[in-house]
MDTraj code that builds the backbone (N, CA, C; nanometers):
import mdtraj as md
import numpy as np

residues = "MET PHE ASP LEU ASP SER ASP GLY ASP GLY CYS THR ASP ALA LEU GLU GLY GLY ALA SER LEU VAL TYR SER ASP LEU LYS THR SER THR ILE ALA GLY GLY ASN THR GLY SER ASN TYR SER GLY THR ALA ASN TYR PRO VAL ILE SER ASN LEU GLY ASN VAL VAL ASN THR PHE GLY ILE PRO THR ILE ALA GLY SER GLY GLN THR ILE GLY THR SER GLN ASN VAL GLY GLN LYS MET ARG LEU VAL LEU".split()
xyz = np.array([
    [19.6101, 10.6101, -15.9262],
    [19.4844, 10.6737, -15.8943],
    [19.3786, 10.5660, -15.8778],
    [19.2970, 10.5811, -15.7761],
    [19.1894, 10.4871, -15.7500],
    [19.0564, 10.5487, -15.7899],
    [18.9727, 10.4697, -15.8517],
    [18.8420, 10.5158, -15.8970],
    [18.7397, 10.4877, -15.7876],
    [18.6906, 10.5912, -15.7233],
    [18.5946, 10.5763, -15.6149],
    [18.4503, 10.5962, -15.6603],
    [18.4316, 10.6193, -15.7911],
    [18.2983, 10.6436, -15.8484],
    [18.2940, 10.5822, -15.9883],
    [18.2742, 10.4521, -15.9962],
    [18.2851, 10.3784, -16.1227],
    [18.1980, 10.4323, -16.2348],
    [18.0766, 10.4751, -16.2026],
    [17.9865, 10.5198, -16.3087],
    [17.9865, 10.6710, -16.3284],
    [18.0602, 10.7431, -16.2462],
    [18.0746, 10.8867, -16.2649],
    [17.9509, 10.9689, -16.2343],
    [17.8649, 10.9183, -16.1465],
    [17.7434, 10.9938, -16.1149],
    [17.7592, 11.0847, -15.9940],
    [17.8794, 11.0874, -15.9367],
    [17.9051, 11.1732, -15.8221],
    [17.8795, 11.1076, -15.6880],
    [17.8311, 10.9829, -15.6869],
    [17.8064, 10.9084, -15.5635],
    [17.9163, 10.8044, -15.5463],
    [17.9754, 10.7983, -15.4299],
    [18.0844, 10.7044, -15.4063],
    [18.0380, 10.5590, -15.4185],
    [18.1229, 10.4747, -15.4772],
    [18.0912, 10.3323, -15.4925],
    [18.0655, 10.2651, -15.3580],
    [18.1291, 10.3127, -15.2531],
    [18.1109, 10.2528, -15.1210],
    [17.9641, 10.2563, -15.0786],
    [17.8930, 10.3632, -15.1130],
    [17.7508, 10.3727, -15.0782],
    [17.6611, 10.3062, -15.1807],
    [17.7039, 10.3018, -15.3059],
    [17.6208, 10.2417, -15.4102],
    [17.6373, 10.0905, -15.4191],
    [17.7323, 10.0347, -15.3483],
    [17.7506, 9.8901, -15.3463],
    [17.6350, 9.8227, -15.2739],
    [17.6360, 9.6908, -15.2706],
    [17.5244, 9.6141, -15.2175],
    [17.5128, 9.6074, -15.0669],
    [17.6098, 9.6580, -14.9913],
    [17.6006, 9.6554, -14.8450],
    [17.5141, 9.7718, -14.7967],
    [17.4751, 9.7676, -14.6723],
    [17.3905, 9.8734, -14.6145],
    [17.4765, 9.9760, -14.5417],
    [17.5632, 10.0422, -14.6167],
    [17.6496, 10.1437, -14.5578],
    [17.5833, 10.2799, -14.5701],
    [17.6162, 10.3699, -14.4797],
    [17.5616, 10.5057, -14.4816],
    [17.6764, 10.6058, -14.4840],
    [17.6434, 10.7308, -14.5139],
    [17.7453, 10.8343, -14.5298],
    [17.8370, 10.8449, -14.4080],
    [17.7836, 10.8279, -14.2880],
    [17.8665, 10.8401, -14.1677],
    [17.9693, 10.7275, -14.1564],
    [17.9570, 10.6209, -14.2364],
    [18.0566, 10.5133, -14.2390],
    [18.1813, 10.5530, -14.3170],
    [18.1739, 10.6599, -14.3947],
    [18.2823, 10.6974, -14.4852],
    [18.3849, 10.7881, -14.4199],
    [18.5026, 10.7860, -14.4756],
    [18.6131, 10.8731, -14.4360],
    [18.6578, 10.9481, -14.5604],
    [18.7173, 11.0650, -14.5408],
    [18.7740, 11.1378, -14.6532],
    [18.9039, 11.0707, -14.6928],
    [18.9143, 11.0306, -14.8167],
    [19.0324, 10.9615, -14.8672],
    [19.1493, 11.0582, -14.8791],
    [19.2680, 11.0101, -14.8463],
    [19.3887, 11.0916, -14.8614],
    [19.4718, 11.0456, -14.9800],
    [19.4196, 10.9519, -15.0586],
    [19.4888, 10.9042, -15.1778],
    [19.4255, 10.9669, -15.3009],
    [19.4996, 10.9666, -15.4083],
    [19.4430, 11.0190, -15.5328],
    [19.3241, 10.9330, -15.5718],
    [19.2145, 10.9940, -15.6008],
    [19.0944, 10.9201, -15.6362],
    [19.0014, 11.0075, -15.7149],
    [18.8841, 10.9607, -15.7343],
    [18.7867, 11.0410, -15.8056],
    [18.6943, 10.9568, -15.8876],
    [18.6678, 11.0031, -16.0064],
    [18.5738, 10.9343, -16.0942],
    [18.6274, 10.9384, -16.2367],
    [18.7397, 10.8745, -16.2581],
    [18.8045, 10.8777, -16.3889],
    [18.8365, 10.7399, -16.4428],
    [18.7767, 10.6347, -16.3882],
    [18.8101, 10.4990, -16.4303],
    [18.7679, 10.4675, -16.5728],
    [18.8082, 10.3516, -16.6208],
    [18.7809, 10.3130, -16.7591],
    [18.6320, 10.2958, -16.7874],
    [18.5512, 10.2691, -16.6850],
    [18.4070, 10.2537, -16.7038],
    [18.3314, 10.3838, -16.6836],
    [18.4033, 10.4941, -16.6637],
    [18.3384, 10.6236, -16.6375],
    [18.2468, 10.6609, -16.7526],
    [18.1218, 10.6829, -16.7226],
    [18.0262, 10.7206, -16.8263],
    [17.9336, 10.8316, -16.7790],
    [17.9667, 10.8892, -16.6650],
    [17.8789, 10.9886, -16.6061],
    [17.9143, 11.1310, -16.6422],
    [17.8544, 11.2219, -16.5702],
    [17.8721, 11.3631, -16.5987],
    [17.9215, 11.4425, -16.4785],
    [17.9470, 11.3783, -16.3662],
    [17.9949, 11.4510, -16.2480],
    [18.1285, 11.5159, -16.2809],
    [18.1418, 11.6433, -16.2502],
    [18.2657, 11.7138, -16.2823],
    [18.3411, 11.7552, -16.1568],
    [18.3276, 11.6775, -16.0525],
    [18.3991, 11.7030, -15.9278],
    [18.4510, 11.5692, -15.8757],
    [18.5618, 11.5714, -15.8022],
    [18.6183, 11.4456, -15.7543],
    [18.5364, 11.3850, -15.6405],
    [18.5290, 11.2546, -15.6383],
    [18.4683, 11.1818, -15.5278],
    [18.5825, 11.1365, -15.4386],
    [18.5823, 11.1786, -15.3131],
    [18.6962, 11.1491, -15.2253],
    [18.6557, 11.0743, -15.0985],
    [18.5348, 11.0212, -15.0925],
    [18.4896, 10.9471, -14.9750],
    [18.5070, 10.7978, -14.9973],
    [18.5591, 10.7302, -14.8943],
    [18.5828, 10.5871, -14.9037],
    [18.5622, 10.5245, -14.7661],
    [18.5887, 10.3951, -14.7535],
    [18.5588, 10.3219, -14.6305],
    [18.6687, 10.3218, -14.5252],
    [18.7695, 10.4018, -14.5367],
    [18.8744, 10.4048, -14.4360],
    [18.9786, 10.2974, -14.4588],
    [19.0709, 10.2829, -14.3636],
    [19.1843, 10.1936, -14.3866],
    [19.2008, 10.0844, -14.2820],
    [19.1012, 10.0583, -14.1997],
    [19.1062, 9.9451, -14.1079],
    [19.0494, 9.8259, -14.1841],
    [19.1355, 9.7271, -14.2122],
    [19.0956, 9.6152, -14.2972],
    [19.1156, 9.4816, -14.2271],
    [19.0494, 9.3771, -14.2783],
    [19.0695, 9.2425, -14.2256],
    [19.1870, 9.1762, -14.2981],
    [19.2100, 9.0496, -14.2743],
    [19.3246, 8.9809, -14.3350],
    [19.3127, 8.9658, -14.4860],
    [19.1946, 8.9885, -14.5411],
    [19.1738, 8.9819, -14.6856],
    [19.1796, 9.1195, -14.7510],
    [19.2054, 9.2233, -14.6725],
    [19.2126, 9.3589, -14.7250],
    [19.0781, 9.4263, -14.7413],
    [18.9733, 9.3652, -14.6883],
    [18.8391, 9.4234, -14.6959],
    [18.8203, 9.5160, -14.5761],
    [18.7763, 9.6403, -14.5985],
    [18.7517, 9.7300, -14.4856],
    [18.6562, 9.6654, -14.3855],
    [18.6911, 9.6689, -14.2580],
    [18.6107, 9.6006, -14.1567],
    [18.4679, 9.6539, -14.1503],
    [18.4470, 9.7795, -14.1828],
    [18.3127, 9.8375, -14.1808],
    [18.2215, 9.7682, -14.2827],
    [18.2798, 9.7046, -14.3850],
    [18.2021, 9.6375, -14.4897],
    [18.1751, 9.4908, -14.4584],
    [18.2154, 9.4437, -14.3419],
    [18.1931, 9.3039, -14.3066],
    [18.2708, 9.2117, -14.3989],
    [18.2023, 9.1209, -14.4663],
    [18.2700, 9.0274, -14.5572],
    [18.2810, 9.0825, -14.6985],
    [18.2425, 9.2077, -14.7170],
    [18.2480, 9.2704, -14.8492],
    [18.1085, 9.3074, -14.8951],
    [18.0983, 9.3480, -15.0200],
    [17.9676, 9.3832, -15.0731],
    [17.9618, 9.3553, -15.2224],
    [17.8412, 9.3481, -15.2740],
    [17.8215, 9.3273, -15.4172],
    [17.8320, 9.4607, -15.4906],
    [17.8250, 9.4572, -15.6221],
    [17.8371, 9.5780, -15.7041],
    [17.7224, 9.6749, -15.6777],
    [17.6036, 9.6246, -15.6517],
    [17.4888, 9.7122, -15.6288],
    [17.4628, 9.8005, -15.7496],
    [17.4458, 9.9310, -15.7279],
    [17.4222, 10.0246, -15.8379],
    [17.5465, 10.1063, -15.8705],
    [17.6628, 10.0622, -15.8232],
    [17.7857, 10.1410, -15.8397],
    [17.8277, 10.1597, -15.9849],
    [17.7753, 10.0792, -16.0763],
    [17.8122, 10.0929, -16.2165],
    [17.6930, 10.1321, -16.3037],
    [17.5890, 10.1841, -16.2408],
    [17.4681, 10.2262, -16.3116],
    [17.4558, 10.3779, -16.3016],
    [17.5008, 10.4482, -16.4050],
    [17.5001, 10.5947, -16.4028],
    [17.3589, 10.6514, -16.3924],
    [17.2594, 10.5746, -16.4298],
    [17.1215, 10.6214, -16.4255],
    [17.0587, 10.6165, -16.2882],
    [17.1272, 10.5580, -16.1921],
    [17.0708, 10.5459, -16.0585],
    [17.1701, 10.5980, -15.9562],
    [17.1286, 10.6969, -15.8795],
    [17.2125, 10.7529, -15.7741],
    [17.1625, 10.7048, -15.6391],
    [17.2557, 10.6824, -15.5491],
    [17.2223, 10.6398, -15.4139],
    [17.1652, 10.7573, -15.3372],
    [17.0573, 10.7350, -15.2683],
    [17.0006, 10.8387, -15.1820],
    [17.0947, 10.8581, -15.0645],
    [17.1317, 10.9806, -15.0377],
    [17.2247, 11.0107, -14.9297],
    [17.1572, 10.9886, -14.7960],
    [17.2161, 10.9003, -14.7141],
    [17.1635, 10.8710, -14.5815],
    [17.2671, 10.9163, -14.4807],
    [17.2317, 11.0120, -14.3975],
    [17.3271, 11.0644, -14.2985],
    [17.3194, 10.9905, -14.1689],
])
top = md.Topology()
chain = top.add_chain()
for i, resn in enumerate(residues, 1):
    res = top.add_residue(resn, chain, resSeq=i)
    for name in ("N", "CA", "C"):
        top.add_atom(name, md.element.get_by_symbol(name[0]), res)
traj = md.Trajectory(xyz[None], top)
């Protein structure tokens, strides 16, 4: 199982990371995922299933993310990413 919401606030890590990604950059994940990782400290009671898709570069980084991204607010349960469509 992959943790797509490290802090459990219901916002996908892909959007809360340090890159300038928006909701339309995401794809619905077909792998088991959600918000159940070891750092889970939030209260979201629904699975997070949005991720960056599966087109990757030679380092395994999704091409939509460029060279990657920083942690941003993905591990801060007190801060949710504003949804940008």
